[in-house]
C-alpha positions as a printed Julia matrix, in Angstrom:
331×3 Matrix{Float64}:
 11.24  -18.73  138.43
 13.57  -17.88  135.65
 12.33  -15.54  132.96
 13.81  -14.89  129.7
 15.32  -11.44  129.29
 14.67  -11.05  125.61
 12.76   -8.82  123.31
 12.83   -9.6   119.65
 11.02   -8.27  116.58
  7.28   -8.64  117.03
  7.76  -10.89  120.06
  8.91   -9.39  123.32
  9.59  -12.51  125.22
 10.25  -14.74  122.4
 11.26  -17.54  124.36
 12.18  -18.97  127.56
 10.47  -18.46  130.88
 10.89  -21.17  133.47
  7.99  -21.66  135.84
  9.98  -22.86  138.84
 12.32  -20.8   141.03
 16.01  -21.26  140.32
 18.44  -21.39  143.27
 20.85  -18.92  141.67
 23.44  -16.88  143.5
 22.3   -13.75  145.32
 23.69  -11.14  147.66
 22.52   -8.34  149.94
 20.18   -8.45  152.93
 18.7   -11.74  154.12
 15.48  -12.7   152.31
 12.18  -13.01  154.12
  9.39  -15.52  153.77
  6.36  -14.35  151.8
  4.03  -15.14  148.91
  5.45  -15.26  145.41
  3.74  -12.58  143.28
  2.16  -13.12  139.88
  4.48  -12.55  136.94
  3.97  -11.53  133.32
  6.11  -14.12  131.56
  5.68  -12.81  128.03
  4.02   -9.87  126.31
  3.57   -8.53  122.8
  1.39   -5.96  121.05
 -1.43   -8.51  120.77
 -1.39  -10.44  124.03
  0.29  -11.58  127.24
  0.99  -14.68  129.33
  0.64  -14.47  133.13
  1.77  -16.99  135.75
  0.2   -16.96  139.24
  2.24  -19.08  141.7
 -0.46  -18.93  144.37
 -2.89  -20.85  142.12
 -0.45  -22.56  139.73
 -2.33  -21.09  136.78
 -0.89  -20.02  133.44
 -3.26  -17.62  131.68
 -3.16  -16.15  128.19
 -4.77  -12.73  127.7
 -5.75  -10.89  124.54
 -5.0    -7.18  124.09
 -8.48   -6.27  125.33
 -7.54   -7.82  128.69
 -9.89  -10.78  128.21
 -8.81  -14.34  129.03
 -8.03  -16.41  125.91
 -6.83  -19.63  127.55
 -5.89  -21.0   130.95
 -3.78  -24.01  131.99
 -3.1   -25.41  135.46
 -1.09  -28.55  134.61
  1.88  -27.13  132.68
  3.51  -25.27  135.58
  3.75  -28.46  137.64
  6.26  -29.86  135.14
  8.82  -27.05  135.43
  8.25  -26.06  131.82
  9.25  -23.06  129.74
  6.84  -20.87  127.79
  7.7   -19.49  124.36
  5.36  -17.02  122.66
  4.96  -17.33  118.91
  4.63  -14.38  116.51
  2.12  -12.83  118.92
  1.18  -13.68  122.49
 -0.94  -15.23  123.91
 -0.31  -18.13  121.46
  2.5   -19.92  123.28
  4.57  -23.1   123.01
  5.2   -25.11  126.17
  8.27  -27.35  126.38
 10.56  -28.85  128.99
 14.27  -28.53  129.74
 15.91  -31.96  129.17
 16.27  -33.91  132.4
 17.07  -37.48  133.36
 14.71  -37.38  136.33
 11.45  -36.94  134.42
  9.89  -38.47  131.3
 10.03  -36.14  128.29
  7.14  -33.77  127.7
  6.39  -33.27  124.01
  6.13  -29.57  123.03
  2.56  -28.34  122.73
  0.76  -25.13  121.78
 -1.64  -23.22  124.02
 -4.09  -20.97  122.18
 -7.73  -19.96  122.11
 -8.63  -23.38  120.7
 -6.99  -25.22  123.59
 -3.95  -27.52  123.6
 -2.48  -28.83  120.36
  0.75  -30.69  119.46
  3.63  -28.51  118.25
  5.6   -30.74  115.82
  8.84  -28.77  115.83
 11.2   -31.71  116.44
 11.25  -35.52  116.15
 13.81  -35.82  118.99
 13.05  -37.81  122.16
 13.6   -34.64  124.22
 12.78  -31.27  122.6
 13.26  -27.98  124.47
 12.02  -25.01  122.41
 14.33  -22.01  122.81
 12.75  -19.8   120.14
  9.76  -20.19  117.84
  7.87  -18.06  115.36
  6.31  -21.24  113.98
  7.11  -24.96  113.8
  9.14  -24.2   110.67
 11.01  -21.21  112.16
 12.5   -22.13  115.51
 15.56  -23.02  117.58
 15.31  -26.25  119.55
 17.54  -28.03  122.04
 17.31  -31.73  121.15
 18.51  -34.75  123.15
 18.27  -38.5   122.63
 17.98  -41.31  125.17
 21.75  -41.91  124.95
 22.41  -38.44  126.38
 23.6   -36.77  123.18
 22.44  -33.17  122.69
 22.15  -30.81  119.71
 20.96  -27.26  119.07
 18.91  -27.23  115.86
 17.97  -24.05  114.0
 14.87  -24.79  111.91
 14.37  -22.47  108.92
 12.05  -22.34  105.92
 15.08  -23.01  103.69
 16.38  -25.95  105.75
 17.92  -26.56  109.16
 21.29  -26.49  110.92
 22.1   -29.02  113.67
 24.97  -28.26  116.04
 26.28  -30.93  118.46
 26.84  -29.61  122.02
 28.27  -31.2   125.15
 25.76  -30.01  127.79
 22.01  -29.9   128.38
 19.78  -27.13  129.7
 20.4   -24.11  127.45
 19.3   -20.53  128.08
 18.35  -18.23  125.22
 18.8   -14.42  125.16
 17.8   -12.19  122.24
 18.85   -8.66  121.39
 16.13   -6.03  121.52
 15.7    -5.77  117.75
 15.38   -9.54  117.37
 18.32   -9.86  114.97
 20.84  -11.48  117.33
 20.67  -14.13  120.05
 22.84  -16.17  122.39
 22.48  -19.7   123.75
 24.51  -21.19  126.58
 24.15  -24.11  129.05
 23.63  -22.57  132.5
 24.46  -25.87  134.22
 27.91  -26.15  132.62
 30.95  -25.54  134.79
 32.16  -22.84  132.38
 29.07  -21.94  130.31
 30.92  -19.08  128.57
 33.09  -21.71  126.86
 29.96  -23.14  125.23
 28.31  -19.85  124.17
 26.63  -20.02  120.76
 25.86  -16.83  118.81
 23.08  -16.5   116.25
 21.9   -13.87  113.79
 18.46  -13.64  112.24
 17.47  -12.77  108.66
 14.36  -13.3   106.55
 14.96  -17.07  106.61
 15.37  -17.46  110.37
 18.25  -18.0   112.79
 21.82  -18.88  111.74
 24.93  -19.44  113.82
 27.55  -16.68  113.69
 30.8   -15.79  115.46
 30.01  -12.31  116.84
 27.08  -10.56  118.49
 26.09   -6.97  119.42
 28.3    -5.56  122.16
 25.67   -4.57  124.76
 23.78   -7.85  124.56
 26.93   -9.96  124.62
 28.36   -7.93  127.52
 25.15   -8.55  129.47
 25.26  -12.27  128.71
 28.9   -12.49  129.86
 28.1   -10.84  133.21
 24.96  -12.97  133.65
 27.03  -16.12  133.16
 29.61  -14.94  135.72
 26.92  -14.09  138.29
 24.76  -17.14  137.48
 21.86  -14.83  136.75
 19.57  -13.62  133.98
 20.42  -11.05  131.34
 17.86   -8.27  130.81
 18.9    -6.2   127.81
 17.23   -3.29  126.03
 18.25   -0.98  123.25
 20.35    1.29  125.49
 20.36   -0.31  128.93
 21.09   -3.71  130.44
 20.94   -5.41  133.84
 21.64   -8.8   135.38
 19.1   -10.36  137.75
 20.16  -12.92  140.35
 17.7   -14.78  142.55
 17.57  -17.07  145.55
 14.66  -19.31  146.45
 14.33  -22.02  149.08
 11.87  -24.85  149.6
 10.57  -22.92  152.6
  9.43  -20.08  150.34
 12.15  -17.48  150.95
 12.83  -15.24  147.95
 15.42  -12.59  147.2
 16.2   -10.7   143.99
 19.24   -8.56  143.17
 19.22   -6.32  140.07
 22.59   -5.04  138.86
 22.56   -2.27  136.25
 25.48   -2.49  133.84
 27.77    0.03  132.19
 28.71   -0.53  128.54
 31.97   -2.17  129.63
 30.15   -4.64  131.9
 30.94   -2.83  135.15
 28.31   -2.16  137.81
 26.43    1.13  137.39
 23.87    0.57  140.16
 22.28   -2.19  142.25
 18.9    -2.79  143.9
 17.9    -5.59  146.3
 14.38   -6.93  146.88
 13.06   -9.4   149.44
 10.74  -10.9   146.84
 10.65  -12.66  143.46
 10.76   -9.51  141.32
 10.24   -9.24  137.57
 12.62   -6.97  135.65
 12.17   -5.55  132.14
 14.17   -3.35  129.74
 12.77   -0.77  127.32
 13.55   -1.76  123.71
 14.78    1.69  122.65
 14.95    3.95  125.72
 17.69    3.84  128.37
 15.59    2.45  131.24
 15.33   -0.76  133.26
 12.02   -1.25  135.08
 10.6    -3.36  137.91
  7.42   -3.55  139.99
  7.71   -3.57  143.76
  5.13   -2.78  146.43
  2.46   -1.86  143.89
  4.63    0.67  142.01
  6.47    0.23  138.73
  9.79    2.11  138.73
 11.9     2.9   135.67
 15.6     3.59  136.35
 17.99    5.28  133.93
 21.53    4.07  133.23
 22.83    5.87  136.33
 20.29    4.13  138.58
 18.21    7.29  139.08
 14.4     7.17  138.9
 13.25    8.22  135.44
  9.53    7.77  136.13
  7.07    5.66  138.14
  3.57    4.23  137.7
  1.35    3.33  140.65
 -1.11    0.46  140.99
  1.12   -2.07  139.2
  1.79   -5.59  140.49
  3.97   -6.73  137.59
  4.87   -5.27  134.19
  6.88   -5.84  131.01
  7.74   -3.74  127.96
  6.73   -5.0   124.52
  9.12   -4.91  121.56
  7.36   -1.7   120.45
  7.89    0.01  123.82
  4.37   -0.36  125.23
  4.15   -1.14  128.94
  1.91   -4.11  129.77
  0.81   -4.16  133.42
 -1.13   -6.32  135.83
 -3.09   -3.87  137.94
 -4.03   -4.25  141.59
 -7.6    -5.06  140.57
 -6.37   -7.99  138.47
 -6.59   -6.48  134.98
 -3.94   -6.85  132.27
 -3.59   -3.5   130.48
 -1.51   -2.0   127.64
 -0.13    1.56  127.95
  1.29    3.56  125.01
  5.03    3.98  124.67
  6.31    7.04  126.53
  3.42    7.24  128.99
  3.6     6.64  132.74
């Protein structure tokens, strides 16, 4: 599973979370076979989206912890989930591929499935979306040509690109983002930078230093960038058909060097606080927050998986199966 490492504005995960394990590079001790744990793919102040590999279920929860929607079919297609202005309303789309027929983007909400008419292209992969009129979409046609299109209330910008399968990473404050094709031989050569204003996303030439440093290291390690307001980490994973999982989390210094590293014999979710200097992960029923030196800042027991919202709340899946919101600064 690949999860987006973003937090932006009123959406924490604003955008990409792949529901199938990626065979990315890893290091450290040999992985062991075991069940893949449930993962919070996206959270916000108003809701959350949970994926349970054991059942294949995607579930949207409201802030009260009640189930708003549930879908079993989407995960089978290797899709990505993109929360809108507030979770659990979420757009489902598919990375362009020649092996499978295109899946048209659709919306999952409390009223069920509905079309999400964000693009007329034959293949539409939603990277970011606040609405159908405020989004970034990877578009491809049947001839193999690909574009990145920024849709805004005041118009749109369509950029031709030479690869398919883009990743999207946002800065913590939701004002900057990066897109790059992870399957490219040198994805850093195809990095696109965006800034956001009141009218949506626009391409730019420079991004914030911490977020761009994290993206550069993630590209080099073939991993995922997890960036917060004052801390960043790169997550690399291995997964085999036989069900062997391994996760390595590398905490970064401001210059991109390694500050600390942790290895897990599991598919582990990692999250960054939007304003504090901590990176967090759940392992063995305990959520652990590490500071920029890799030391334990605080822990919280009884947690199977967790993510920070853009406002700093910690959303957890407890051992009794409840999704709960905890105020910023509490543990």
